[in-house]
C-alpha positions as CSV (number, residue, x, y, z in Angstrom):
1,M,-0.3,0.1,0.0
2,A,1.4,3.4,-1.5
3,T,2.2,5.5,1.2
4,D,0.8,9.4,2.0
5,E,4.3,10.6,1.5
6,Q,4.6,8.3,-1.8
7,A,1.3,9.4,-2.9
8,D,2.5,13.2,-2.5
9,A,4.7,12.7,-4.3
10,A,3.0,10.7,-7.5
11,A,0.7,13.5,-7.4
12,P,0.2,16.6,-10.0
13,I,2.2,19.8,-10.0
14,G,-1.1,22.4,-10.7
15,P,-0.6,25.7,-11.8
16,L,0.0,28.7,-9.2
17,D,-2.1,29.4,-6.7
18,G,-4.2,32.6,-8.2
19,A,-5.0,33.5,-4.4
20,V,-1.5,33.7,-3.2
21,I,0.8,34.5,-6.1
22,P,-0.9,37.5,-8.4
23,R,-1.8,36.2,-11.7
24,Y,0.5,38.9,-12.9
25,A,3.6,37.4,-11.1
26,G,5.5,34.5,-12.1
27,L,7.0,32.7,-14.7
28,P,4.6,33.4,-18.2
29,T,4.0,29.2,-18.6
30,F,0.9,28.0,-20.0
31,A,-2.2,28.3,-17.5
32,R,1.0,29.2,-14.8
33,L,1.9,25.3,-15.1
34,P,5.4,24.0,-13.9
35,R,8.4,23.8,-16.1
36,R,9.0,20.1,-17.7
37,E,12.1,20.4,-15.3
38,D,10.4,21.4,-12.4
39,V,8.7,17.6,-12.2
40,P,10.1,14.2,-13.0
41,R,7.8,13.1,-15.5
42,F,4.7,14.3,-17.4
43,D,1.5,12.9,-18.7
44,V,0.9,16.4,-21.8
45,A,3.6,18.7,-22.4
46,V,2.7,22.2,-24.2
47,L,5.2,23.5,-26.4
48,G,6.1,26.4,-28.8
49,V,6.9,26.4,-31.9
50,P,7.5,30.1,-32.6
51,F,7.5,29.8,-36.4
52,D,5.9,31.7,-38.9
53,S,8.2,31.6,-42.3
54,G,5.2,29.8,-44.0
55,V,2.1,32.3,-44.3
56,S,1.4,33.9,-46.7
57,Y,-0.8,37.1,-45.9
58,R,-0.3,38.9,-42.2
59,P,3.0,37.8,-39.9
60,G,3.5,37.5,-36.8
61,A,2.7,33.9,-35.9
62,R,6.2,33.2,-34.3
63,F,4.9,35.7,-31.6
64,G,1.8,33.2,-31.2
65,P,3.1,30.5,-28.6
66,A,4.1,34.0,-25.9
67,H,1.2,35.6,-26.4
68,I,-1.3,32.4,-26.0
69,R,0.6,32.1,-22.7
70,Q,0.3,35.3,-21.1
71,S,-3.3,35.3,-21.6
72,S,-3.4,32.3,-19.9
73,R,-2.9,33.4,-16.9
74,L,-6.6,33.7,-15.8
75,L,-7.2,29.9,-16.7
76,R,-8.3,28.2,-13.3
77,P,-7.8,24.0,-12.4
78,Y,-11.7,23.3,-12.7
79,N,-13.1,22.6,-15.8
80,P,-16.8,22.3,-14.7
81,A,-18.8,21.8,-18.1
82,L,-16.6,18.4,-18.3
83,E,-16.5,17.9,-14.9
84,V,-12.7,17.8,-14.7
85,S,-9.6,18.5,-13.2
86,P,-7.0,18.9,-16.2
87,F,-4.2,19.9,-14.0
88,G,-5.4,17.0,-11.1
89,V,-5.5,14.1,-12.9
90,Q,-2.9,14.4,-15.0
91,Q,0.8,16.1,-15.1
92,V,1.0,19.0,-17.3
93,V,4.6,21.2,-18.0
94,D,5.1,23.6,-20.5
95,A,7.9,22.3,-22.3
96,G,9.3,25.8,-23.4
97,D,9.4,27.1,-27.1
98,L,11.7,24.7,-29.9
99,A,14.6,26.8,-31.8
100,V,13.7,26.3,-35.5
101,N,15.7,28.3,-38.4
102,P,13.2,30.8,-38.9
103,F,14.6,30.9,-42.9
104,D,14.5,27.7,-43.7
105,I,11.4,26.0,-43.7
106,G,12.9,22.7,-44.9
107,Q,14.8,22.6,-42.5
108,A,12.4,24.3,-39.7
109,I,9.6,21.5,-40.6
110,G,13.1,18.5,-39.9
111,Q,13.5,20.4,-36.3
112,I,9.9,21.0,-35.7
113,E,9.8,17.3,-36.4
114,A,12.3,16.1,-34.7
115,G,11.8,17.6,-31.3
116,A,7.7,16.5,-31.5
117,R,9.3,12.8,-31.4
118,E,11.7,13.2,-28.7
119,L,8.9,15.0,-26.5
120,S,5.7,12.6,-27.9
121,A,7.9,9.6,-27.2
122,Q,7.2,10.7,-23.2
123,A,3.9,12.8,-23.1
124,K,1.3,13.7,-25.5
125,L,1.4,17.3,-26.9
126,L,-0.6,20.6,-26.8
127,V,1.6,22.5,-29.7
128,L,1.3,26.2,-29.2
129,G,1.9,27.5,-32.7
130,G,3.6,29.2,-35.3
131,D,1.6,29.4,-38.8
132,H,-0.1,26.2,-39.9
133,T,3.0,24.4,-41.6
134,I,4.1,23.1,-37.6
135,A,1.2,20.2,-38.2
136,L,3.4,18.8,-40.8
137,P,6.0,17.7,-39.0
138,V,4.1,16.7,-35.7
139,L,1.8,14.7,-37.9
140,R,4.8,12.9,-39.0
141,A,6.0,12.4,-34.8
142,M,2.0,11.2,-34.4
143,H,2.4,9.1,-37.0
144,A,5.6,7.7,-36.2
145,M,4.0,6.5,-33.1
146,H,0.3,5.7,-33.7
147,G,0.4,4.8,-37.5
148,E,-2.4,6.5,-39.5
149,I,-3.9,9.2,-38.3
150,A,-7.5,10.9,-38.1
151,V,-7.5,14.8,-38.3
152,L,-9.7,17.0,-37.6
153,H,-9.3,20.0,-38.6
154,F,-10.9,23.3,-37.4
155,D,-9.8,25.9,-39.5
156,A,-11.8,28.7,-42.4
157,H,-9.6,27.5,-45.1
158,L,-8.6,24.0,-46.6
159,D,-5.0,23.8,-45.9
160,T,-4.6,21.5,-48.5
161,W,-3.6,23.5,-52.1
162,D,-0.5,22.3,-53.4
163,T,2.0,25.3,-53.9
164,Y,1.9,29.1,-52.8
165,F,4.7,30.6,-55.2
166,G,6.0,27.2,-56.0
167,E,6.4,25.9,-52.7
168,P,5.1,22.4,-51.5
169,Y,5.4,23.6,-47.8
170,T,3.7,26.4,-46.5
171,H,0.8,27.4,-43.9
172,G,-2.1,26.6,-46.6
173,T,-0.6,23.1,-47.7
174,P,0.5,21.0,-44.1
175,F,-2.6,18.2,-45.2
176,R,-2.4,17.7,-48.7
177,R,1.6,17.2,-48.5
178,A,0.5,14.8,-44.9
179,S,-2.2,12.9,-46.9
180,E,0.2,11.9,-49.6
181,E,3.0,10.9,-47.3
182,G,0.2,8.2,-45.8
183,L,-0.2,9.9,-42.8
184,L,-3.5,10.2,-42.8
185,D,-6.3,8.2,-42.0
186,R,-8.3,8.7,-45.4
187,E,-11.5,7.5,-44.0
188,H,-11.9,9.3,-41.0
189,C,-10.5,13.0,-41.3
190,L,-12.5,16.6,-41.1
191,H,-12.7,19.6,-41.8
192,I,-15.1,21.6,-39.0
193,G,-15.6,25.8,-39.8
194,I,-14.9,26.4,-43.0
195,R,-16.2,29.2,-45.2
196,G,-14.9,32.2,-47.5
197,P,-14.5,32.1,-51.5
198,L,-11.7,29.6,-52.6
199,Y,-10.2,29.5,-56.2
200,N,-12.2,27.4,-58.0
201,P,-14.9,24.0,-57.5
202,A,-12.2,21.7,-57.1
203,D,-10.6,22.9,-54.4
204,L,-13.4,20.8,-52.6
205,T,-13.0,18.2,-54.6
206,D,-9.3,17.9,-54.4
207,S,-9.6,18.2,-50.1
208,F,-12.2,15.3,-50.3
209,D,-9.6,12.8,-52.4
210,L,-7.5,13.4,-49.5
211,G,-9.3,11.9,-47.3
212,F,-11.2,15.1,-45.6
213,A,-15.6,15.3,-45.3
214,T,-16.3,18.9,-44.4
215,V,-18.5,20.2,-42.3
216,H,-18.6,23.8,-43.6
217,C,-19.3,27.2,-41.3
218,V,-23.1,27.5,-42.9
219,E,-24.0,24.2,-42.1
220,L,-23.9,25.1,-37.9
221,E,-27.0,27.3,-38.7
222,T,-29.1,24.1,-39.5
223,L,-27.5,21.4,-37.4
224,G,-26.7,23.3,-34.3
225,V,-24.1,22.7,-32.2
226,A,-25.0,18.9,-31.1
227,G,-25.6,18.3,-34.7
228,V,-21.6,18.7,-35.7
229,I,-21.1,17.0,-32.3
230,E,-22.4,13.4,-33.6
231,R,-21.3,14.2,-37.1
232,M,-17.9,14.5,-36.1
233,R,-18.1,11.3,-33.7
234,A,-19.2,9.2,-36.6
235,R,-16.7,10.8,-39.0
236,L,-13.6,10.0,-36.1
237,G,-15.0,7.1,-34.8
238,D,-12.1,5.3,-32.0
239,R,-9.3,6.3,-34.1
240,P,-6.5,8.6,-33.0
241,V,-7.0,12.0,-33.5
242,Y,-4.5,14.6,-33.8
243,V,-6.6,18.1,-33.3
244,S,-5.5,21.0,-35.2
245,V,-6.8,24.2,-33.7
246,D,-6.3,27.2,-36.4
247,I,-7.5,30.4,-34.5
248,D,-9.2,31.4,-37.8
249,V,-12.2,29.4,-37.1
250,L,-13.4,32.1,-35.3
251,D,-14.8,34.7,-37.2
252,P,-12.7,37.7,-36.4
253,A,-15.6,39.3,-34.0
254,Y,-14.0,36.9,-31.8
255,A,-10.3,36.2,-33.2
256,P,-9.2,39.3,-35.1
257,G,-5.3,38.7,-34.7
258,T,-4.8,36.4,-37.3
259,G,-3.3,36.0,-40.6
260,T,-6.1,35.3,-42.8
261,P,-8.7,36.7,-41.0
262,E,-12.4,35.3,-43.0
263,A,-16.0,36.7,-41.9
264,G,-18.8,34.9,-41.3
265,G,-16.7,32.3,-39.0
266,M,-17.6,30.4,-35.2
267,T,-18.3,31.9,-31.8
268,S,-15.9,31.2,-29.3
269,R,-18.8,29.2,-27.6
270,E,-19.6,27.3,-30.3
271,L,-15.5,26.0,-30.9
272,L,-15.5,25.1,-27.3
273,A,-18.2,23.2,-27.1
274,V,-17.7,21.4,-30.0
275,L,-14.3,20.5,-28.9
276,R,-16.0,19.7,-25.4
277,G,-17.8,16.9,-27.3
278,L,-14.4,14.8,-28.2
279,M,-14.8,13.7,-24.5
280,G,-13.6,10.0,-24.6
281,A,-12.5,10.4,-28.2
282,N,-8.2,8.4,-28.8
283,I,-7.5,11.9,-28.8
284,V,-3.1,11.8,-29.1
285,S,-2.4,15.1,-29.6
286,A,-3.3,18.9,-30.7
287,D,-2.3,21.8,-31.7
288,I,-3.5,25.5,-32.0
289,V,-2.0,28.0,-35.0
290,E,-2.2,31.4,-36.5
291,V,-2.6,33.3,-33.3
292,S,-0.7,36.9,-34.8
293,P,-0.4,38.8,-31.6
294,A,0.4,41.9,-33.4
295,Y,-3.2,42.2,-35.2
296,D,-4.7,41.4,-31.4
297,H,-6.8,43.8,-29.5
298,A,-7.0,43.5,-25.5
299,E,-6.0,40.0,-25.8
300,I,-9.0,38.5,-27.3
301,T,-7.6,36.1,-30.1
302,G,-4.9,34.8,-27.0
303,I,-7.6,34.4,-24.5
304,A,-9.8,32.5,-27.0
305,A,-6.4,29.8,-27.9
306,A,-6.1,29.7,-24.2
307,H,-9.5,28.7,-24.0
308,V,-9.4,26.3,-26.8
309,G,-5.9,25.2,-25.1
310,F,-7.6,24.5,-21.5
311,E,-10.8,22.5,-23.3
312,L,-8.1,20.5,-25.6
313,L,-6.3,19.8,-22.6
314,S,-9.5,18.7,-20.4
315,V,-10.9,16.5,-23.4
316,L,-7.1,14.7,-22.8
317,A,-7.7,14.1,-19.2
318,L,-10.8,11.9,-20.3
319,S,-8.9,10.4,-23.5
320,P,-7.3,7.1,-23.2
321,R,-4.2,6.9,-21.3
322,A,-0.8,4.8,-22.6
323,G,-1.5,1.3,-20.7
324,D,-4.9,1.5,-21.1
325,P,-7.3,-1.7,-22.1
326,A,-8.6,-0.5,-24.7
327,V,-10.2,2.9,-26.0
328,L,-12.9,4.2,-25.0
329,D,-16.4,3.6,-26.3
330,A,-16.4,7.0,-29.0
331,V,-20.8,7.4,-28.4
332,P,-21.9,10.3,-30.9
333,E,-24.4,10.4,-28.0
334,L,-22.4,10.8,-25.2
335,A,-21.1,14.4,-27.0
336,V,-24.4,15.4,-28.2
337,E,-25.4,15.4,-23.7
338,V,-21.9,17.3,-22.8
339,A,-22.6,19.9,-25.5
340,T,-26.4,20.0,-24.7
341,V,-26.8,19.6,-20.9
342,V,-26.2,22.8,-18.5
343,P,-23.9,21.4,-15.8
344,D,-24.2,22.1,-12.1
345,V,-21.2,24.4,-11.5
346,T,-22.1,24.3,-7.9
347,A,-21.2,20.7,-8.0
348,G,-17.4,21.4,-8.1
349,R,-15.5,23.9,-6.4
350,V,-13.6,26.2,-8.5
351,E,-10.9,28.5,-7.9
352,R,-10.7,31.7,-6.3
């Protein structure tokens, strides 16, 4: 039987207590979590990738990881919507930033893949970008561990184009390259939130041929959040899932600080609710990309991204762990219930 001292030693180290140390003080880690070097082991690592050399319009996402961390200072440890304390049931750490070449995209992709492989051998990842180019090397690392991956992609844009100005590796091409490289489970990938003008109708058919079904943003009006969740869970099944959230999936009213904004997007409430609908799915890792703080105001975009990160960490806390005997059933009805039932927020004690 474990002693009290052993139990205390095994308990996760959580964020700094906001009632003891003011939220504007202390190291600027995500949610004021401990650093990688502060704990002996960890289950989830928050990893920054400050890289934006693959953007096609407004730059600045290289400053995204620091901005999201700064905007996460107000996060508290209990999630009443999912009734879980994501920092209490798993050890989450901030692993700092990868140092990648800002002038050579090919070399940067290799550096990101190497860093993701090294860290994902120890833990699941929540990657803070950076532009969407970074998803490709992270998916290579995920494929090395899990085989073909079902990508759940939240974005205004398909990101399955072939090239920009003749360049095959940009923030608009990661999922075409991933599909061509055999990294994806083509029967289970899904875009959510796609909207805005396209180059031509073939963009949609090309994306489908590469393995992606699509929930267009206009379908939110008829499907509602519960309907989107049901379609999402049916598409993902029990496959290993990598969640990629481009913050421009949100309407610019909720996320102005991004490189390629498109009108008519999801609200923050809708996005967070759909993410909660992943409870029990086999999530292997995730990213949040395209936060460009130079275009942000009052941390609107950064705060939205921080809350996306909190929901993803909560879902990871409720996802299968290494060594679990079986993957939890991916039952759409369960996810719909999560999205439609109003939680009793008085049931759990929330940090002040």
